[in-house]
C-alpha positions as CSV (number, residue, x, y, z in Angstrom):
1,M,30.2,23.7,24.1
2,P,26.7,22.3,24.4
3,E,25.7,19.2,22.5
4,P,24.0,20.1,19.2
5,R,20.3,19.3,19.3
6,I,18.7,17.1,16.7
7,T,15.1,17.3,15.5
8,A,13.7,14.2,13.7
9,L,11.1,15.3,11.2
10,I,8.5,13.0,9.7
11,V,5.7,13.8,7.2
12,A,2.8,11.4,7.7
13,K,-0.5,10.4,6.1
14,D,-2.2,7.1,6.7
15,E,0.8,6.0,8.7
16,E,-0.8,4.7,11.9
17,A,0.9,1.3,11.6
18,N,4.4,2.6,10.6
19,L,4.7,5.7,12.8
20,P,5.4,4.1,16.2
21,G,8.3,2.1,14.9
22,C,9.7,5.1,13.1
23,L,9.5,7.3,16.1
24,A,11.1,4.6,18.3
25,S,14.0,4.4,15.9
26,V,14.8,8.1,16.4
27,A,14.4,8.1,20.1
28,F,18.0,9.4,20.3
29,A,16.9,12.7,18.8
30,H,16.2,15.6,21.2
31,E,12.9,16.4,19.5
32,R,10.5,14.5,17.2
33,V,8.2,16.5,15.0
34,V,5.4,15.0,12.9
35,V,3.6,16.9,10.1
36,V,0.2,15.2,9.8
37,D,-2.1,15.5,6.7
38,P,-5.6,15.9,8.2
39,S,-7.1,13.8,5.4
40,S,-5.5,10.7,6.9
41,R,-8.1,7.9,7.0
42,D,-6.6,6.2,10.1
43,D,-5.3,7.3,13.5
44,T,-2.1,8.9,12.3
45,R,-2.8,12.1,14.2
46,G,-3.7,10.3,17.4
47,V,-0.5,8.3,17.3
48,A,1.6,11.4,16.6
49,E,0.0,13.3,19.5
50,R,0.8,10.4,21.8
51,L,4.3,9.7,20.8
52,A,5.8,12.8,19.2
53,D,7.0,16.0,20.8
54,V,5.5,18.4,18.3
55,V,2.6,17.8,15.9
56,V,1.9,20.1,12.9
57,V,-1.5,19.5,11.3
58,R,-1.4,20.8,7.7
59,P,-3.4,20.0,4.6
60,F,-1.1,18.5,2.0
61,D,-0.2,20.7,-1.0
62,D,3.3,19.4,-1.8
63,F,6.1,17.5,0.0
64,A,8.6,20.4,0.1
65,S,6.0,22.6,1.8
66,Q,5.0,20.0,4.3
67,R,8.6,19.4,5.3
68,N,9.4,23.1,5.4
69,A,6.4,23.6,7.7
70,G,7.8,21.0,10.0
71,K,11.3,22.6,9.9
72,A,9.7,25.9,10.9
73,A,8.2,24.3,14.0
74,A,11.5,22.6,14.9
75,L,13.9,23.8,17.6
76,G,16.9,21.5,16.9
77,D,20.2,22.7,15.5
78,W,20.1,19.8,13.0
79,I,17.2,18.3,11.1
80,L,17.0,14.5,10.5
81,S,14.4,13.9,7.8
82,I,12.9,10.4,7.9
83,D,9.8,8.9,6.4
84,A,7.3,7.0,8.5
85,D,8.1,3.7,6.7
86,E,11.9,4.1,7.4
87,R,13.9,3.1,10.5
88,A,17.2,4.6,11.7
89,T,19.5,1.7,12.7
90,P,21.4,1.9,16.0
91,E,24.6,2.1,14.0
92,L,23.3,5.2,12.2
93,A,22.2,6.8,15.5
94,D,25.7,6.3,17.0
95,E,27.3,7.7,13.8
96,I,25.1,10.8,13.8
97,R,25.8,11.6,17.4
98,A,29.5,11.2,16.9
99,A,29.6,13.4,13.7
100,L,27.5,16.2,15.3
101,A,29.6,16.2,18.5
102,D,32.8,16.9,16.5
103,P,33.2,20.7,16.6
104,S,35.8,20.6,13.9
105,S,33.5,19.2,11.3
106,P,33.0,21.7,8.4
107,H,29.9,20.0,7.0
108,A,26.4,21.5,6.9
109,G,24.7,18.3,5.8
110,F,25.1,14.5,5.4
111,R,23.8,12.0,2.9
112,I,22.4,8.7,4.3
113,P,22.2,5.4,2.4
114,I,18.8,3.7,2.1
115,R,18.3,-0.1,2.3
116,S,15.0,-1.2,0.8
117,E,12.5,-3.9,1.7
118,I,9.9,-4.1,-1.0
119,L,6.9,-6.5,-1.1
120,G,8.4,-8.1,2.0
121,R,11.8,-8.9,0.5
122,P,15.1,-7.0,1.0
123,F,16.2,-5.6,-2.4
124,G,19.8,-5.5,-3.6
125,Y,19.4,-4.3,-7.1
126,S,16.3,-2.7,-8.5
127,G,14.9,-0.9,-5.5
128,T,16.0,2.3,-3.7
129,Q,19.1,0.7,-2.2
130,Q,21.4,2.8,-4.3
131,D,19.7,6.1,-3.1
132,L,21.9,8.5,-1.2
133,P,19.6,11.4,-0.2
134,L,20.6,14.4,1.9
135,R,18.7,13.6,5.1
136,L,20.6,15.4,7.9
137,F,21.4,19.1,7.7
138,R,21.8,22.2,9.8
139,R,18.4,23.7,10.3
140,D,19.5,27.2,9.3
141,R,21.5,26.0,6.2
142,G,18.9,23.9,4.3
143,V,15.5,24.2,2.7
144,W,13.4,21.7,0.7
145,T,12.5,22.4,-2.9
146,G,10.4,20.5,-5.4
147,R,6.7,19.6,-5.4
148,V,6.9,15.8,-5.7
149,H,10.5,14.4,-5.5
150,E,11.7,17.1,-3.1
151,T,15.4,17.7,-2.4
152,V,17.3,19.8,0.1
153,R,19.0,22.9,-1.1
154,L,22.0,23.1,1.1
155,D,24.2,26.2,1.9
156,G,27.5,24.5,2.7
157,S,29.5,21.3,2.3
158,E,28.2,17.8,2.7
159,A,29.5,14.4,3.6
160,R,28.2,10.8,3.7
161,M,27.2,8.6,6.6
162,H,27.9,4.8,6.5
163,G,25.0,3.8,8.7
164,V,21.7,3.3,6.9
165,L,18.0,4.0,7.0
166,E,16.0,0.8,6.5
167,H,13.1,1.5,4.2
168,R,10.2,-0.9,4.6
169,T,8.2,0.3,1.7
170,I,5.4,-1.2,-0.4
171,P,4.5,-4.2,1.8
172,D,2.0,-5.5,-0.7
173,V,0.5,-4.9,-4.1
174,R,-2.5,-3.0,-2.7
175,V,-0.2,-0.4,-1.2
176,F,1.8,-0.3,-4.4
177,L,-1.3,0.5,-6.4
178,R,-2.3,3.3,-4.0
179,K,1.2,4.8,-4.2
180,I,1.1,4.7,-8.0
181,D,-2.2,6.5,-8.0
182,H,-1.1,9.1,-5.5
183,Y,2.4,9.9,-6.9
184,T,1.4,9.8,-10.6
185,S,-1.3,12.4,-9.9
186,L,1.2,14.7,-8.2
187,E,3.8,14.1,-11.0
188,A,1.3,14.7,-13.8
189,R,0.1,18.0,-12.2
190,D,3.7,19.1,-11.7
191,L,4.6,18.3,-15.3
192,H,1.5,20.1,-16.6
193,R,2.4,23.2,-14.6
194,A,5.9,23.1,-16.0
195,G,4.5,23.1,-19.6
196,A,4.9,19.5,-20.5
197,R,2.3,17.9,-22.7
198,F,1.3,14.4,-23.7
199,R,3.4,12.5,-26.1
200,A,2.4,9.1,-27.5
201,R,6.0,7.8,-27.2
202,D,5.9,8.5,-23.5
203,L,3.0,6.1,-23.2
204,T,4.6,3.4,-25.4
205,L,8.3,3.6,-25.2
206,R,9.1,5.1,-21.8
207,P,7.3,2.4,-19.7
208,A,9.2,-0.4,-21.7
209,W,12.5,1.5,-21.3
210,L,12.0,1.9,-17.6
211,F,11.2,-1.8,-17.1
212,L,14.2,-2.9,-19.1
213,K,16.5,-0.4,-17.3
214,L,15.4,-1.7,-13.9
215,Y,15.1,-5.4,-14.7
216,L,18.1,-5.9,-17.0
217,Y,20.5,-3.0,-16.6
218,K,20.1,-2.8,-12.8
219,Q,19.6,-6.6,-12.6
220,G,16.2,-6.5,-11.0
221,F,15.9,-10.2,-12.0
222,R,18.2,-10.9,-9.1
223,D,15.6,-9.7,-6.7
224,G,13.3,-12.6,-7.5
225,L,9.6,-12.5,-8.3
226,E,9.3,-9.4,-6.1
227,G,11.9,-7.8,-8.4
228,L,9.9,-8.7,-11.5
229,M,6.8,-7.2,-10.0
230,F,8.5,-4.0,-8.9
231,C,10.1,-3.4,-12.3
232,A,6.8,-4.2,-14.1
233,M,4.8,-1.9,-11.9
234,S,7.4,0.8,-12.2
235,G,6.8,0.7,-15.9
236,V,3.0,0.8,-15.4
237,S,3.6,3.9,-13.2
238,A,5.3,5.7,-16.0
239,A,2.3,4.9,-18.4
240,V,-0.3,6.0,-15.8
241,R,1.5,9.3,-15.2
242,T,1.6,9.9,-19.0
243,W,-2.1,9.1,-19.3
244,K,-3.0,11.5,-16.4
245,L,-1.0,14.2,-18.2
246,R,-3.1,13.5,-21.3
247,E,-6.3,13.9,-19.2
248,L,-5.0,17.3,-17.9
249,D,-4.3,18.4,-21.5
250,H,-7.9,17.5,-22.5
251,M,-9.4,19.3,-19.4
252,E,-7.4,22.4,-20.3
253,A,-8.5,22.3,-24.0
254,A,-12.1,22.0,-22.9
255,R,-12.2,25.1,-20.9
């Protein structure tokens, strides 16, 4: 029986600095596909064309559509979804190859743990280190759904990997602010399409609740000053999203 082929799939915008390291970490894959947003302000496309096997240039509409477009261009039996600021560890690469080489495995997908580095510090409590997303799946058995926080709808059983993806996200506050602006705009539009409307308590209570949840309940204080900043800015993000939803409400009422 031939070895199952793996396609590593990356969605990238303004990722000139991160993309080479990400692609190098998935060199074990048989194919590397990068979906590039043409509005990138740096040489993301050039890096992808030099280092990847397939480049799909597609204007961004939502994350699920971007990833599904990459899947449509892929030839591998399995899709490994990885972000440009993530790295597959050698241990994970070995585990993936071993799992997919087992013809008796019944699983159509695998969840992979994330280990976060935020603001230059490894996080152990308040970051994404407890995330366990479905990142590896049979190409013909999974599809992404969701406009912002997309997930894989899987037809079949799943298991968990023990090797990790290292997530080197939010290297500094400037990047943090840009991400807040980008994601809150997407989230507010998605909420508005779904019929949600501005509520004052979401501007006052929800940010405070999110900060306390991350900083006290999840023990973000143990992540040092970086943990304090992350928890505080996460609360700010909730407030900004709510305010943008309010602005959309006003725009609709003015029509």
